[in-house]
Residue, then its C-alpha position, 0 to 999 in steps of 0.5 A: m614408544t609405550t608412553a607415547f602410545w598411551l599419551a596419544l590415546n589419551n589425547i584423542e578428542g572425546m576420549g575420557v580418562k575412565t575409558v582409557k583406564r578401562i582399556y588399560q585394565h583389559i588390554p595392558n599390552l596394547s600398542e600401535e603395533n597390535l592395535y588392529s588385533y583388538e578392534s572388536e574389544l576396543t569397539a566394545l570398551i570405547k563404545n562411542i563409534n566416532i572415537v573408535k573411528k579416530v583410533f583406527d584412522q591410521s593417518y590421524f592416530s599416527s599424527k597423535i603419536t608424532d605429537a606425543l613423542k614431541s611432547i615427551s621430548k619437550h618435557k624431558e628438556k625441562g627435566i620433567e618425566v612423563i609417566h603413563l598408567g602402565s609405568e612402573y613408577y605409576p602410583e599404586l594407590l592412584g591407579l585404584i581410583d575410578d578416574p586416574p590421570v592417564i599421564l602424570y608430569c613429574k619433576g623431582n624424585i619420581d621414586l616417591l611415587k612407588n611408596h604407598k606410605a603417604i598422607a595428604v595434609v589439606g585445608t583452608r587458604n586462610p588458616t588461623e595461626l594455631g591451624y597453620k602450626a598444627a598443620m606443620k606439626i602433623a606433617a612433622q609427626f608423620v615424617k617422623r614415622n616415615f610417611i610422605i606428605v602430599s598437598g596442593l601447594a596452595l597458600g595456607i594449610d597446604t603450604a604448612g604441610h609442605v614446609g612442616a615436612l621439609k623442616a623435619n627433613g622429610s619428603t613431600i609431593a606437591v600436586l599442581a592444578g596447572s602445568l609445572d612451568k607455571i607454578y601457582p600461586k606465585e608466592n610459593r615458587d620458592i617452596a616448589d623449587d625447595i621441594v625439588y631441591r630437597n628430593g621431593l616431587l612436583v606432579s601435574e596432569t597438565p602438560l607444559g603449555g596446557k590451560t588451567f581451568r577452574n575445574s582443574f583445581v577440583l580434579r587436582d584434589r582427586i589426585q591428592s587423595g588418590l596418592s594418599l592412604g589418608v587425608c587430614p583436613v586441618q582447618t576448613g570451613i563448611k564450604g570451600g575447596t577442601q570439601h572436594t578433597i574430603k569427598y574424594a577421600q570418602d569415595q576412594g576409601r581413604l582414611l579421614f582424620c583431623p586434629e581436634p580444634l583448639e579454637p571454638k566453633e565460632v571460628e569459621a576455619t574450624q567449622g568444617i573440622y567440627h562437622l567431621l568430628d561431631n558426625e564421626l566422619a573422621k578419626r580424631i587426633s587429640n594427643e601424641d598417642d593418637y598418631e599410633q592408632i591412626i597409623t594402624e588405621l592407615e595400615n588397615t586402609y591399605k589392606n582393604l584397598l589391596e583386597r578390593k583390587q584383588n577382588l576386581e582382578k579375580v573377575d577380570l578377563s585376560i583378553n590378550a589371547a582373544k582374537t577376533s574374526k574380521s567377519a564377526k558381527g557384534r557381540q554374537d561373534n565367535i570370539k575365543q576367550i581365555s580366562i585368567f582363572d580356571d572356573f571360566n564361564e563362557n557368558t562372563r565376557e557377554k555379561e561384562l560387555l552388557h555391564l559396560e553398556l549399562e555404565a555408558l547408559i547411566s553416564q548419558i542419563e546423568k548428562v541429560r539430568q544436568k542439562l535439564n537441571l533435574n534432581p537425581e530422585d526425579i530421574i530415579s523415579k522416571v526410570k523406575k516407572t518406565m521399567e515397571m511399564e516395560i515389565k508389565s508390557n512384557q508380561e502381557k505379551 
């Protein structure tokens, strides 16, 4: 029922993955049975009153639970496991990103998800022959060092990464943009079957029958980097899909590293790599010895990610014991809070809620900015001027 509950919550119209992650972080034991005990907390966390009403509409939410149970059963019939954010199989690294998928649909060896020693091998769909061979070699080198190879099953470098791992008798995870019953591209269906047969794993956040949109491939890229300690773009142009994965890796605090191109900058597929290396945005692999240095860097990346996680947990509050009076009014309610650490400050929860409101406000501003097609600098300038006017007005009062 736990998986069904989080799947149902995720499928509520208007509910975003960041909101569900925030709910899980604050109330990990939330369930259909105790839902109403956390009405005040959920209202503060969700922020959108229309979505809150749906959560507490018993008939509506029960139908979502029923649909979720049917979906889980349907996937299991196809040999697909449905893994939610709180599952013991949910990847540790993926859970650290800002917008982790609430649900993963997995076919194959789900034990791979428990292993943080993974790197993503990514790149252009149109590599040179040297680039393709380089991707296979890099995958094999990391397999030899007990790493899992993650990629997106696309043609070109992705394919080379998967094939290189399999030929080296290693494990590989393919992250798909669409559902697992519609392998794309069709040219790689045999490779997908081989990955499952060879104890690898296929992963998607799209359920069976779900639609695939152009943006699905971009969202897929955040999962590739999110599953990995490091991302290795082997060949890519200055523009292209691989740049999304590179940006996600940078935002997620993952290590970027590239093989030194064996072809000149005039070759389009090398230009993105030259850019990363020339600007010291990625570590360089030039020879066999560099792999050991990269391994050390990956170990440091893992330590840094864990430290960041622990720092966040230190300031997180355990709301599990907090109960809210139904007659309470807004945030001025007399809510008894219990901290997970000794030096609890009674104002901490109030501050946290205000930070949540600030995040929501910034999100709304960004949506308006996009609709008006304004530059971020214009918005910052407008906000600054408005704040200065407000401050001046308050001082005069």
